[in-house]
Each structure stands twice: as structure tokens, then as C-alpha cells.
C-alpha positions, 0 to 999 in steps of 0.5 A: 458402655465402655469405649476401648482403646487398642489393646484394652480389654474388659470382662464379659458377663453376658453369655450370648454376645452380638458383635456389630461391625459398622462403617459409613457406607457410600459412593467409593467406599469399599464393601466390608464383610465380617467373619469369625475364627474359632481357635484352640489354645494353640491359636489355630483353627481345627478345620475349615468348619471353624471359619464362619463367614457369609458363605458358611454362616453357621458353626457346626456347634451353633455357637457362632453364626453370621447374623446378617448384613445391611448397608454399613453394618455386618453382624456376628452372634456368639453364644459363649455358653455353647462354645466347645471347651477346646475353643479358647478364642473367637477372633472377630475379623473383617475384609474390605472388598474393592479397596483398603480400610483407609477408604472406609470411614467410621469403622468401629466394632460394637459388642452387645449383650445379645439378650438385652441389646445393651452395648458392652463395649465400643472400639473405633478402628483406625486403619490405612492400607490394610485390606483385612483386619482383626477387630477384636477377640473374645477369649477365655480367662480364669473361668470366664470370658473377656473381650479385647480390642485388637485392631491388627491390620493386614496389607496382604488381605484375607490370605495374610490374615487366614494363614496366621490362624492355620488356614491356607488360602488358594488365591485362584481356582484350579485350572479349567479342563475346557477352553472356557475359563471357570469363573472365580469363586465369590471368596477364596476356598479355604482348607485348614492346614499348616501353610507349607514352609517358605521357598526361600533360604532360612535367615542367616545366623547372627554373630554368636548364635552358634554358641547358644544351647541347641534348643534355644538356637532352634527356637531362635531360628524359627522365631526369626522366620516368624518375624520375617513373616510378620514383616512380609505381611506389611510388604517389608520382608527386608528391613534393617533397624536398631532394636532397643529393649526396655523392661519395667522393673517396678515392684508390681512386676515382681511376680512376672520376674519370679515366674520367668515371664520377663525372661521369656519376653527377653528371649522372644524379643531377641529374635526381633533384633536378630532379624532386623539388626545383623550385628548380634547385639541389642541395647537394653534398659531397666527402669522403675523409680530411676532408669539404668542402662544394662550391658548390651545383650549379645545374642551368644550370651543370652542365657547368662545375660538373662541370669545376670540382668533380668531382675526386679527393682529393690527398695532404697536402704537407709544409712550407709549402703552396703553391697547387696548380697549376692551381687555379681560383677557387671550387675546393676545395683537394683536398689538404685533403680527402685520400685516406682513407675517413672517411665519418662526418665527411661524414655528421655535416656533412650532418646539421648542415646539415639541422638548421641549414636546416630545410625542410617537405620531407624530405631525400634524400641520394645517397651514392656510394662505392667502399667501403673502409669501416672506421669502422663504429662511428662510421658506425653511431652517426651513422646511428642518431642520424639515424633520428629526423631527416627524412633518408633516406640512400641509399648506392650502391656503385661496385664495389670492396668492403668496405662494412662496416656500410652493408650491414647497415643493412637488417636492423639493429634498434633504429631508429624507422624504417629510414633507410638504403638500400644497393646496389652495382653493378660498373659503373654506366655499364652500367646503364640510366637507368630501372633506376638510378633504380628502384634509387636510389629503391626504399626512399625511398617506404617510408621516407616512409610510415614517417617520417610514421607515426612523426611524423618528417615531417608 
């Protein structure tokens, strides 16, 4: 049995699995219902038949079914060998009836081998004001299946969760033709369709946005709206923050730089900065053996900034150092950055920058790395000390493994507020923008509230 932290994943060799959502039932504890969504590669359901729950307990393929409920547990079975080829993921969801998940003690998701009953993985889920959540997901990878612990909550309830995956939820039944009211349905009716466009005006352009190539400008406009939707799910449609980007340049990242994955990450994170900070600029750092501050990322210069500054570290040379071949004005000599993993150095440098340049708004650090964390004690010291500062650190793992202390911060006591978020993905390029923004921003709103209550923010 493997106990997973949030964002961690394991391979699943069992062809038939059983997901058991468990909690400590009792007086005053909301009831909990488990459900499943079957998603295609686009991250959306094909029809309402891809939603499995207690009122629709069996998928048409027979591969996923609601297997029954008892006090303190609800169960879903998934026969992975019977899933249709076009189904890429089975998302395991939960909703709380009559309260929030913060009122549900002992919440956990257990994945079992349905044939033997052996426990394959266990995920202890932490939640607060959420009334719906994604506990975990089974997903295809390299011809097999894997399971990921997700733990993404929605304060907006079933509607917020469902719309993420292409389901529009009617919050009320249709009006009654007779004077007597029609009793509400046990659960909201669902229909699989793309939700209608929001009724508000699109986000205002940020300085320099008009200079972007047309296709990049269109992507940015759509992504800003998706960032706003993600924040709205947590009750924060309007919030301002300074956004700082940190990129791992260690040697193990070489393939991700070479195939354009890191460049894609930068373009997608620009939308977060454009939505949260209207000055059209984002501070950025690169790191490996050492850290280096990159020139500010001005949104209007995004294509050139990616070309000049999204680069992997290099080995130190011996003897007299000559200028690197092909080095362009303004570029960092990546030999000074190196190829090893020393996260604590860049964390300390970003902390120094924030203290030297205070703002009334909080700072959101978006930190991308492929793992190989080994300076656990030093990283923990830096992030514990940072808990009293107006900064939230969102770490995103890009495949690989061994994220060390970063995986443990969600459950680590001894801080005034939880100032660190972490999740890992196997292939970030395959994750739809809306899902990525939901995950990147899932813990930032709760930190904002906690930091204000603690007097860290005003």
C-alpha cells in the first residue's frame, strides 16, 4: 500500500479497481456522495452518460459503476480493461450535502485491486470551505494506467466542478405550470454541453498585449478569462497580486526545454500575471546550481523573451572563461547557473526581492521543477521562515520524481498559515488550460483568506 501526497501518482497494474471514499460519519457531519466523470483527451465528457453517480449508477459501457454506499463510505468500481479507447481519464469526485468538506473528518480516498481487495494507494484529503472536490483520477499513460491524488476543491459546489468538465448544471427545476410548486429533484439535472459564454465584458488588455502576434494574443485573451473563472470558483473573481515565475534549469530539464515544454509553460503562466497584475510585467528567475534573476517579462515582448531567456543550465568550464558561443545581449551566461538542484538558493533570492520591493498586494510565486529535490532541510527552513511573509509559493512538478519536502508541506504543522502548494503532472502539455489554471490556483485563495486573518495581509 502506498500513501500518496497531493499531486503524487503511481502506476496501476490491476485491470479492475475499486475507489472507496471514506470519512468519519456522525452527528453534524455532512453526508458525502461519490461520483465519476469519464473524460476524453480534451478533458471533457462526451454526453451526460459519462457522469456516473447514485441516480445514474452504471455507465453504458459497464466499465464504471456506483457500487454502493454505507455509513462513512461510498464506492465506485472501474474496470480499466473495459473502458472505451476514447476515454482518457476517470475522475473520482465527491460532493458534500448540508455542509462543507471542512466539516467532514477523516476524509480519504482508497484505491483497491477489485479482484484481490489489496489496497493499492491511499490519499488523505484536506479541505476547508469546499462543497465539491476531485479526490483523484485514473488516467492513461504510455499504454497503461496511473492513479493521481488530486484533492482539488470547489467552493462553488457541484456546479463549479461539473462545468470544468463540459457539464452545465441547472441550479433549479423549470417553473411549474400549476400554482403548486414542483418539488426539487434530488440532484441537479445535467446536460453535457459547453457552458454559455460569461455575461460580463472580456478582461481589459494589459500594456503591450496589442504587440503580440495575433494567434498568441487570442490565446492570451481566452486564457485570462479561464484564470478569472478559476478564481471565481473560489469566490475571488477580482483579486490583484504580483506574480513571480521560477524555472528549473537543471540538467534533467534538458528534454523539456528542447521540445518546447518550458516555453509553453511560460506562455500559459503569462495569462495568470495578466489577469492578476495589470502592469503587463512579471518578474522571473532561473536556477540550478545557482539562481539568476532574468529580465522582467514584459507581456508585449513575450516571443522574444522566450527565445532569449528560456534556456537550460550548462556545465562550468575549466580555465579562463570565454564568452559562450551564440550568447546574445541581455542573456544570462547559463554556465553560471550550472546543472544541479539548489532550490533553496532561488527561494532565498525571491524572498529577498519581495522584502526589498514591498507592495500592498500579495505575491504569488509559480515555481516549476522536474524534481530531484535533495536539500530538504534548507528548503524547509526557507519556506517555514516565509510563512509570515505576504507570499504564496505554488510548486508544480513536471514529471520525473523525488520532490522531497515539497510534497509534505500540505500536512506540515508549525506555520501560522499554509503558504505552500504542490502538485505534479506527468505531461503538462496534455492538460487543458482550464484544468491547469484550476490546479495552479486551487490553494492561493484559501491562503489569501488565512493570511488576512493572521494579519500577514491587510
